[in-house]
N, CA and C atoms as a LAMMPS dump frame, in Angstrom:
ITEM: TIMESTEP
0
ITEM: NUMBER OF ATOMS
141
ITEM: BOX BOUNDS ff ff ff
-5.0000000000000000e+02 5.0000000000000000e+02
-5.0000000000000000e+02 5.0000000000000000e+02
-5.0000000000000000e+02 5.0000000000000000e+02
ITEM: ATOMS id mol type element x y z
1 1 1 N 10.548 23.047 -16.901
2 1 2 C 11.047 22.245 -15.591
3 1 3 C 9.548 22.026 -15.389
4 2 1 N 8.484 22.84 -15.951
5 2 2 C 6.788 22.328 -15.591
6 2 3 C 6.88 20.656 -16.678
7 3 1 N 7.473 20.382 -17.144
8 3 2 C 7.09 19.152 -18.056
9 3 3 C 7.945 18.16 -17.403
10 4 1 N 8.616 18.021 -16.577
11 4 2 C 9.754 17.181 -15.359
12 4 3 C 8.994 17.161 -14.41
13 5 1 N 8.382 17.737 -13.729
14 5 2 C 7.237 17.413 -12.806
15 5 3 C 6.207 16.857 -13.31
16 6 1 N 5.737 16.921 -14.095
17 6 2 C 4.613 16.471 -14.985
18 6 3 C 4.753 14.648 -15.025
19 7 1 N 6.297 14.933 -16.066
20 7 2 C 6.728 13.209 -16.108
21 7 3 C 7.083 12.764 -14.468
22 8 1 N 7.76 13.076 -13.803
23 8 2 C 7.958 12.346 -12.843
24 8 3 C 6.376 12.391 -12.095
25 9 1 N 5.679 12.792 -11.739
26 9 2 C 4.379 12.597 -11.637
27 9 3 C 3.4 11.835 -12.354
28 10 1 N 4.025 11.712 -13.051
29 10 2 C 3.373 10.209 -13.855
30 10 3 C 3.658 9.075 -13.404
31 11 1 N 5.24 9.182 -13.873
32 11 2 C 5.681 7.677 -13.247
33 11 3 C 5.355 7.181 -11.904
34 12 1 N 5.599 8.183 -10.738
35 12 2 C 4.966 7.583 -9.815
36 12 3 C 4.038 7.288 -9.425
37 13 1 N 2.962 8.001 -10.025
38 13 2 C 1.802 7.365 -10.631
39 13 3 C 1.403 6.02 -10.998
40 14 1 N 1.87 6.081 -11.8
41 14 2 C 2.059 4.504 -12.652
42 14 3 C 2.543 3.184 -11.827
43 15 1 N 3.575 3.673 -11.027
44 15 2 C 4.997 2.824 -9.902
45 15 3 C 3.619 2.479 -8.59
46 16 1 N 2.817 3.627 -8.645
47 16 2 C 2.2 3.114 -7.399
48 16 3 C 1.037 2.232 -7.753
49 17 1 N 0.145 2.858 -8.943
50 17 2 C -0.68 1.572 -9.754
51 17 3 C -0.53 -0.057 -9.586
52 18 1 N 1.001 0.402 -10.29
53 18 2 C 1.989 -1.471 -10.482
54 18 3 C 1.821 -2.339 -9.218
55 19 1 N 2.521 -1.446 -8.112
56 19 2 C 2.445 -1.709 -7.348
57 19 3 C 1.138 -2.423 -5.956
58 20 1 N 0.164 -1.405 -6.716
59 20 2 C -1.352 -1.927 -5.516
60 20 3 C -1.617 -2.791 -6.582
61 21 1 N -1.649 -3.164 -7.664
62 21 2 C -2.156 -4.497 -8.199
63 21 3 C -1.156 -5.236 -7.836
64 22 1 N 0.217 -5.741 -7.934
65 22 2 C 1.177 -6.748 -7.865
66 22 3 C 0.367 -7.307 -6.117
67 23 1 N 0.395 -6.107 -5.443
68 23 2 C -0.284 -6.298 -3.629
69 23 3 C -1.789 -7.291 -3.672
70 24 1 N -2.158 -7.026 -4.398
71 24 2 C -3.474 -7.538 -4.576
72 24 3 C -3.516 -8.776 -5.448
73 25 1 N -3.007 -9.321 -6.4
74 25 2 C -2.408 -10.259 -6.945
75 25 3 C -2.198 -11.067 -5.945
76 26 1 N -1.216 -10.866 -4.967
77 26 2 C -0.004 -11.241 -3.709
78 26 3 C -1.2 -11.796 -2.892
79 27 1 N -2.357 -11.237 -2.139
80 27 2 C -3.11 -11.506 -1.387
81 27 3 C -2.51 -10.606 -0.369
82 28 1 N -1.438 -9.676 -0.365
83 28 2 C -0.687 -8.63 0.124
84 28 3 C -1.584 -7.768 1.259
85 29 1 N -3.014 -7.713 1.225
86 29 2 C -4.373 -7.021 1.796
87 29 3 C -4.736 -7.776 2.593
88 30 1 N -4.776 -9.362 2.754
89 30 2 C -5.499 -9.745 3.803
90 30 3 C -3.656 -10.313 5.06
91 31 1 N -3.315 -9.751 4.005
92 31 2 C -1.729 -10.363 5.3
93 31 3 C -1.691 -8.703 5.963
94 32 1 N -1.954 -7.846 5.381
95 32 2 C -1.799 -6.675 6.117
96 32 3 C -2.765 -6.431 7.35
97 33 1 N -4.031 -6.611 6.309
98 33 2 C -5.446 -6.439 7.518
99 33 3 C -5.599 -7.471 8.608
100 34 1 N -4.809 -8.947 8.69
101 34 2 C -4.461 -9.343 9.559
102 34 3 C -3.835 -8.931 10.968
103 35 1 N -2.665 -9.097 10.412
104 35 2 C -1.187 -7.756 11.316
105 35 3 C -2.052 -6.566 11.791
106 36 1 N -3.073 -5.833 10.935
107 36 2 C -3.682 -4.577 11.862
108 36 3 C -4.471 -4.923 13.167
109 37 1 N -5.141 -6.067 12.574
110 37 2 C -6.102 -6.506 13.22
111 37 3 C -5.536 -6.996 14.921
112 38 1 N -4.64 -7.642 14.644
113 38 2 C -3.81 -8.216 15.936
114 38 3 C -3.276 -7.198 16.293
115 39 1 N -2.314 -6.439 15.88
116 39 2 C -1.723 -5.022 16.63
117 39 3 C -2.96 -4.711 17.242
118 40 1 N -4.009 -4.166 16.898
119 40 2 C -5.294 -3.103 17.843
120 40 3 C -5.63 -4.576 18.61
121 41 1 N -5.892 -5.25 18.637
122 41 2 C -6.312 -6 19.695
123 41 3 C -5.264 -6.486 20.785
124 42 1 N -3.975 -5.74 20.537
125 42 2 C -2.922 -6.274 21.65
126 42 3 C -2.963 -4.777 21.999
127 43 1 N -3.245 -4.121 21.822
128 43 2 C -3.113 -2.062 22.216
129 43 3 C -4.608 -2.478 23.204
130 44 1 N -5.533 -2.845 23.221
131 44 2 C -6.132 -2.676 23.528
132 44 3 C -6.603 -3.953 24.813
133 45 1 N -5.542 -4.854 24.627
134 45 2 C -5.717 -6.018 25.876
135 45 3 C -6.085 -7.571 25.628
136 46 1 N -7.122 -7.689 24.35
137 46 2 C -7.589 -8.176 23.864
138 46 3 C -6.775 -9.829 23.912
139 47 1 N -6.028 -9.274 22.849
140 47 2 C -5.238 -9.995 22.034
141 47 3 C -3.678 -10.672 22.819
């Protein structure tokens, strides 16, 4: 049982790292940040 948990944990970690790298390569960070800024500006009544 302990080996299964370790394997699943490593698989999830590997998937997360791969998806982060893909997001960075696709400029996902800029899109997320621009949307987050617009949402925050709308919340405080500026945007």
